[in-house]
Every structure is written in C-alpha cells, then in structure tokens.
TIVO-2410 file (N, C-alpha, C; in nm, 3 decimals):
# residues 85
REC num residu      c1      c2      c3 atome chaine
REC   1      M   5.900  -7.183 -10.396     N      A
REC   1      M   6.028  -7.114 -10.307    CA      A
REC   1      M   5.956  -7.007 -10.243     C      A
REC   2      Y   6.040  -6.976 -10.153     N      A
REC   2      Y   6.014  -6.872 -10.039    CA      A
REC   2      Y   5.999  -6.737 -10.094     C      A
REC   3      M   5.880  -6.672 -10.078     N      A
REC   3      M   5.901  -6.517 -10.123    CA      A
REC   3      M   5.885  -6.433  -9.998     C      A
REC   4      M   5.933  -6.378  -9.954     N      A
REC   4      M   5.908  -6.242  -9.858    CA      A
REC   4      M   5.795  -6.125  -9.865     C      A
REC   5      S   5.723  -6.119  -9.778     N      A
REC   5      S   5.622  -6.054  -9.775    CA      A
REC   5      S   5.659  -5.870  -9.742     C      A
REC   6      E   5.569  -5.827  -9.800     N      A
REC   6      E   5.646  -5.671  -9.796    CA      A
REC   6      E   5.603  -5.648  -9.606     C      A
REC   7      P   5.675  -5.573  -9.574     N      A
REC   7      P   5.660  -5.496  -9.421    CA      A
REC   7      P   5.524  -5.454  -9.390     C      A
REC   8      D   5.477  -5.484  -9.294     N      A
REC   8      D   5.338  -5.399  -9.229    CA      A
REC   8      D   5.379  -5.259  -9.215     C      A
REC   9      E   5.351  -5.191  -9.250     N      A
REC   9      E   5.324  -5.055  -9.179    CA      A
REC   9      E   5.292  -5.038  -9.064     C      A
REC  10      N   5.191  -5.096  -9.003     N      A
REC  10      N   5.137  -5.058  -8.889    CA      A
REC  10      N   5.169  -5.164  -8.772     C      A
REC  11      V   5.299  -5.255  -8.802     N      A
REC  11      V   5.361  -5.261  -8.729    CA      A
REC  11      V   5.494  -5.254  -8.671     C      A
REC  12      S   5.518  -5.199  -8.542     N      A
REC  12      S   5.622  -5.142  -8.487    CA      A
REC  12      S   5.727  -5.248  -8.512     C      A
REC  13      P   5.844  -5.222  -8.600     N      A
REC  13      P   5.969  -5.317  -8.616    CA      A
REC  13      P   6.013  -5.352  -8.455     C      A
REC  14      R   6.012  -5.267  -8.358     N      A
REC  14      R   6.096  -5.286  -8.244    CA      A
REC  14      R   5.985  -5.295  -8.132     C      A
REC  15      I   5.983  -5.438  -8.049     N      A
REC  15      I   5.897  -5.419  -7.947    CA      A
REC  15      I   5.972  -5.416  -7.831     C      A
REC  16      N   5.944  -5.366  -7.715     N      A
REC  16      N   5.974  -5.335  -7.598    CA      A
REC  16      N   5.945  -5.483  -7.514     C      A
REC  17      A   6.019  -5.560  -7.468     N      A
REC  17      A   5.987  -5.635  -7.364    CA      A
REC  17      A   5.881  -5.630  -7.264     C      A
REC  18      K   5.898  -5.489  -7.186     N      A
REC  18      K   5.796  -5.440  -7.113    CA      A
REC  18      K   5.658  -5.425  -7.154     C      A
REC  19      E   5.679  -5.390  -7.304     N      A
REC  19      E   5.513  -5.376  -7.336    CA      A
REC  19      E   5.434  -5.486  -7.312     C      A
REC  20      V   5.533  -5.627  -7.395     N      A
REC  20      V   5.456  -5.735  -7.423    CA      A
REC  20      V   5.449  -5.804  -7.283     C      A
REC  21      F   5.532  -5.809  -7.157     N      A
REC  21      F   5.532  -5.839  -7.034    CA      A
REC  21      F   5.573  -5.786  -6.920     C      A
REC  22      P   5.418  -5.686  -6.922     N      A
REC  22      P   5.467  -5.612  -6.810    CA      A
REC  22      P   5.493  -5.642  -6.665     C      A
REC  23      D   5.496  -5.722  -6.649     N      A
REC  23      D   5.510  -5.820  -6.502    CA      A
REC  23      D   5.602  -5.888  -6.463     C      A
REC  24      A   5.683  -5.929  -6.602     N      A
REC  24      A   5.820  -5.966  -6.593    CA      A
REC  24      A   5.888  -5.921  -6.522     C      A
REC  25      N   5.947  -5.976  -6.428     N      A
REC  25      N   6.047  -5.974  -6.339    CA      A
REC  25      N   6.193  -6.090  -6.364     C      A
REC  26      P   6.310  -6.031  -6.264     N      A
REC  26      P   6.429  -6.078  -6.316    CA      A
REC  26      P   6.391  -6.279  -6.292     C      A
REC  27      A   6.333  -6.286  -6.207     N      A
REC  27      A   6.298  -6.434  -6.173    CA      A
REC  27      A   6.251  -6.517  -6.277     C      A
REC  28      M   6.153  -6.447  -6.334     N      A
REC  28      M   6.058  -6.480  -6.414    CA      A
REC  28      M   6.167  -6.528  -6.586     C      A
REC  29      V   6.229  -6.417  -6.575     N      A
REC  29      V   6.320  -6.384  -6.687    CA      A
REC  29      V   6.421  -6.528  -6.653     C      A
REC  30      L   6.474  -6.556  -6.548     N      A
REC  30      L   6.589  -6.671  -6.529    CA      A
REC  30      L   6.526  -6.768  -6.543     C      A
REC  31      R   6.395  -6.805  -6.475     N      A
REC  31      R   6.311  -6.940  -6.505    CA      A
REC  31      R   6.293  -6.961  -6.656     C      A
REC  32      G   6.258  -6.888  -6.724     N      A
REC  32      G   6.223  -6.877  -6.836    CA      A
REC  32      G   6.339  -6.929  -6.965     C      A
REC  33      F   6.489  -6.853  -6.930     N      A
REC  33      F   6.593  -6.884  -7.011    CA      A
REC  33      F   6.597  -7.031  -6.979     C      A
REC  34      R   6.635  -7.054  -6.840     N      A
REC  34      R   6.660  -7.203  -6.794    CA      A
REC  34      R   6.587  -7.279  -6.870     C      A
REC  35      G   6.441  -7.273  -6.876     N      A
REC  35      G   6.326  -7.350  -6.937    CA      A
REC  35      G   6.380  -7.382  -7.082     C      A
REC  36      R   6.403  -7.251  -7.143     N      A
REC  36      R   6.457  -7.281  -7.325    CA      A
REC  36      R   6.580  -7.396  -7.326     C      A
REC  37      M   6.690  -7.369  -7.200     N      A
REC  37      M   6.772  -7.418  -7.266    CA      A
REC  37      M   6.747  -7.586  -7.177     C      A
REC  38      E   6.640  -7.588  -7.144     N      A
REC  38      E   6.625  -7.766  -7.110    CA      A
REC  38      E   6.702  -7.795  -6.994     C      A
REC  39      W   6.742  -7.684  -6.898     N      A
REC  39      W   6.840  -7.727  -6.774    CA      A
REC  39      W   6.797  -7.765  -6.672     C      A
REC  40      T   6.837  -7.857  -6.592     N      A
REC  40      T   6.756  -7.826  -6.449    CA      A
REC  40      T   6.791  -7.735  -6.374     C      A
REC  41      Q   6.751  -7.701  -6.270     N      A
REC  41      Q   6.840  -7.595  -6.205    CA      A
REC  41      Q   6.919  -7.652  -6.141     C      A
REC  42      Q   6.988  -7.760  -6.098     N      A
REC  42      Q   7.120  -7.794  -6.062    CA      A
REC  42      Q   7.237  -7.796  -6.201     C      A
REC  43      E   7.213  -7.835  -6.326     N      A
REC  43      E   7.254  -7.837  -6.444    CA      A
REC  43      E   7.303  -7.680  -6.433     C      A
REC  44      L   7.209  -7.600  -6.413     N      A
REC  44      L   7.238  -7.449  -6.415    CA      A
REC  44      L   7.347  -7.408  -6.292     C      A
REC  45      A   7.309  -7.448  -6.162     N      A
REC  45      A   7.409  -7.417  -6.099    CA      A
REC  45      A   7.532  -7.470  -6.058     C      A
REC  46      D   7.580  -7.599  -6.138     N      A
REC  46      D   7.703  -7.658  -6.167    CA      A
REC  46      D   7.777  -7.578  -6.271     C      A
REC  47      K   7.692  -7.509  -6.387     N      A
REC  47      K   7.765  -7.416  -6.475    CA      A
REC  47      K   7.792  -7.294  -6.397     C      A
REC  48      L   7.735  -7.266  -6.309     N      A
REC  48      L   7.761  -7.098  -6.242    CA      A
REC  48      L   7.857  -7.144  -6.146     C      A
REC  49      G   7.866  -7.254  -6.096     N      A
REC  49      G   7.950  -7.269  -5.937    CA      A
REC  49      G   7.841  -7.268  -5.825     C      A
REC  50      T   7.739  -7.238  -5.817     N      A
REC  50      T   7.676  -7.248  -5.720    CA      A
REC  50      T   7.548  -7.361  -5.654     C      A
REC  51      T   7.492  -7.331  -5.590     N      A
REC  51      T   7.386  -7.448  -5.573    CA      A
REC  51      T   7.271  -7.470  -5.625     C      A
REC  52      Q   7.205  -7.564  -5.637     N      A
REC  52      Q   7.059  -7.563  -5.701    CA      A
REC  52      Q   6.944  -7.485  -5.599     C      A
REC  53      N   7.013  -7.470  -5.471     N      A
REC  53      N   6.907  -7.376  -5.359    CA      A
REC  53      N   6.895  -7.192  -5.406     C      A
REC  54      C   7.031  -7.176  -5.473     N      A
REC  54      C   7.022  -7.090  -5.489    CA      A
REC  54      C   6.968  -7.039  -5.606     C      A
REC  55      I   6.977  -7.129  -5.715     N      A
REC  55      I   6.906  -7.078  -5.851    CA      A
REC  55      I   6.735  -7.095  -5.790     C      A
REC  56      S   6.716  -7.190  -5.736     N      A
REC  56      S   6.554  -7.205  -5.668    CA      A
REC  56      S   6.519  -7.080  -5.611     C      A
REC  57      D   6.610  -7.001  -5.543     N      A
REC  57      D   6.577  -6.899  -5.442    CA      A
REC  57      D   6.561  -6.781  -5.514     C      A
REC  58      M   6.648  -6.764  -5.635     N      A
REC  58      M   6.657  -6.635  -5.739    CA      A
REC  58      M   6.539  -6.696  -5.821     C      A
REC  59      E   6.482  -6.799  -5.887     N      A
REC  59      E   6.386  -6.810  -5.961    CA      A
REC  59      E   6.242  -6.791  -5.899     C      A
REC  60      S   6.245  -6.791  -5.723     N      A
REC  60      S   6.114  -6.751  -5.700    CA      A
REC  60      S   6.128  -6.634  -5.642     C      A
REC  61      G   6.222  -6.545  -5.655     N      A
REC  61      G   6.187  -6.405  -5.596    CA      A
REC  61      G   6.228  -6.423  -5.450     C      A
REC  62      K   6.295  -6.522  -5.384     N      A
REC  62      K   6.337  -6.470  -5.236    CA      A
REC  62      K   6.462  -6.480  -5.214     C      A
REC  63      R   6.546  -6.471  -5.361     N      A
REC  63      R   6.676  -6.409  -5.363    CA      A
REC  63      R   6.687  -6.298  -5.469     C      A
REC  64      S   6.742  -6.202  -5.433     N      A
REC  64      S   6.760  -6.069  -5.551    CA      A
REC  64      S   6.886  -6.154  -5.633     C      A
REC  65      I   6.874  -6.092  -5.750     N      A
REC  65      I   7.024  -6.179  -5.875    CA      A
REC  65      I   7.099  -6.032  -5.841     C      A
REC  66      S   7.222  -6.048  -5.798     N      A
REC  66      S   7.318  -5.942  -5.774    CA      A
REC  66      S   7.336  -5.917  -5.922     C      A
REC  67      K   7.448  -5.818  -5.972     N      A
REC  67      K   7.496  -5.768  -6.059    CA      A
REC  67      K   7.620  -5.888  -6.098     C      A
REC  68      A   7.668  -5.939  -6.002     N      A
REC  68      A   7.820  -6.038  -6.031    CA      A
REC  68      A   7.708  -6.104  -6.076     C      A
REC  69      M   7.595  -6.170  -6.019     N      A
REC  69      M   7.547  -6.318  -6.073    CA      A
REC  69      M   7.462  -6.278  -6.180     C      A
REC  70      A   7.420  -6.165  -6.201     N      A
REC  70      A   7.395  -6.145  -6.367    CA      A
REC  70      A   7.494  -6.160  -6.466     C      A
REC  71      V   7.609  -6.122  -6.445     N      A
REC  71      V   7.681  -6.108  -6.529    CA      A
REC  71      V   7.693  -6.246  -6.557     C      A
REC  72      R   7.728  -6.334  -6.475     N      A
REC  72      R   7.793  -6.474  -6.490    CA      A
REC  72      R   7.658  -6.505  -6.547     C      A
REC  73      L   7.555  -6.528  -6.534     N      A
REC  73      L   7.403  -6.576  -6.603    CA      A
REC  73      L   7.426  -6.508  -6.723     C      A
REC  74      G   7.412  -6.406  -6.784     N      A
REC  74      G   7.473  -6.362  -6.922    CA      A
REC  74      G   7.551  -6.458  -6.973     C      A
REC  75      E   7.665  -6.485  -6.944     N      A
REC  75      E   7.778  -6.540  -6.959    CA      A
REC  75      E   7.708  -6.675  -7.046     C      A
REC  76      V   7.703  -6.785  -6.913     N      A
REC  76      V   7.634  -6.862  -6.966    CA      A
REC  76      V   7.521  -6.892  -7.043     C      A
REC  77      L   7.405  -6.785  -7.011     N      A
REC  77      L   7.312  -6.822  -7.117    CA      A
REC  77      L   7.351  -6.757  -7.247     C      A
REC  78      D   7.454  -6.674  -7.236     N      A
REC  78      D   7.491  -6.609  -7.397    CA      A
REC  78      D   7.370  -6.479  -7.431     C      A
REC  79      I   7.347  -6.430  -7.323     N      A
REC  79      I   7.249  -6.317  -7.340    CA      A
REC  79      I   7.293  -6.181  -7.280     C      A
REC  80      A   7.249  -6.076  -7.313     N      A
REC  80      A   7.261  -5.960  -7.211    CA      A
REC  80      A   7.238  -6.006  -7.095     C      A
REC  81      Y   7.300  -5.954  -6.983     N      A
REC  81      Y   7.305  -5.953  -6.839    CA      A
REC  81      Y   7.216  -5.853  -6.783     C      A
REC  82      K   7.192  -5.760  -6.835     N      A
REC  82      K   7.118  -5.663  -6.804    CA      A
REC  82      K   6.963  -5.708  -6.787     C      A
REC  83      V   6.910  -5.808  -6.833     N      A
REC  83      V   6.749  -5.849  -6.852    CA      A
REC  83      V   6.735  -5.923  -6.702     C      A
REC  84      F   6.869  -5.944  -6.646     N      A
REC  84      F   6.883  -6.043  -6.517    CA      A
REC  84      F   6.820  -5.910  -6.353     C      A
REC  85      L   6.820  -5.812  -6.385     N      A
REC  85      L   6.883  -5.676  -6.317    CA      A
REC  85      L   6.735  -5.592  -6.310     C      A
***
C-alpha cells in the first residue's frame, strides 16, 4: 500500500523556473520541449507550418521567437506560450 508522507515544511511548494535555471532562455526551452516530445526539428516544423531551418535558428538563438510563433508553439506543445518569450 502506498502511503503519502507528510509535507516537508522546509520545502517551498512552488519553485520559480528562473530560480532553478537562471540561464534558461527561449531557445533552450524550445529545444527541451521538442526533445521531451521526441520530435525532430522537421516534425515540429511540419506541425507549425514552417521550415526545419527556422526551428534550428530559433533553437540556436539566431532567430528570436515572435509572440505569434510563441502562441503557435504553445498550442502545438500544449503549454503556456509565455515560456517562449
């Protein structure tokens, strides 16, 4: 039988991602979520209606992620778009 332990009073229930990953940027977030979905750059590009080169440029930081693209990424990846801004 699984038993839940009592919550630890010394652990904050909400952790800000910026505290854990202070150097994270939209490019890293995109690469991480794409990897988590086990999609190639081409597969994500096809879902977004863009090119693999565009995805590569966004993941490398050569191209910024516009708000419109962030919204599309959020829809495709089923996450809040603001993580890409």
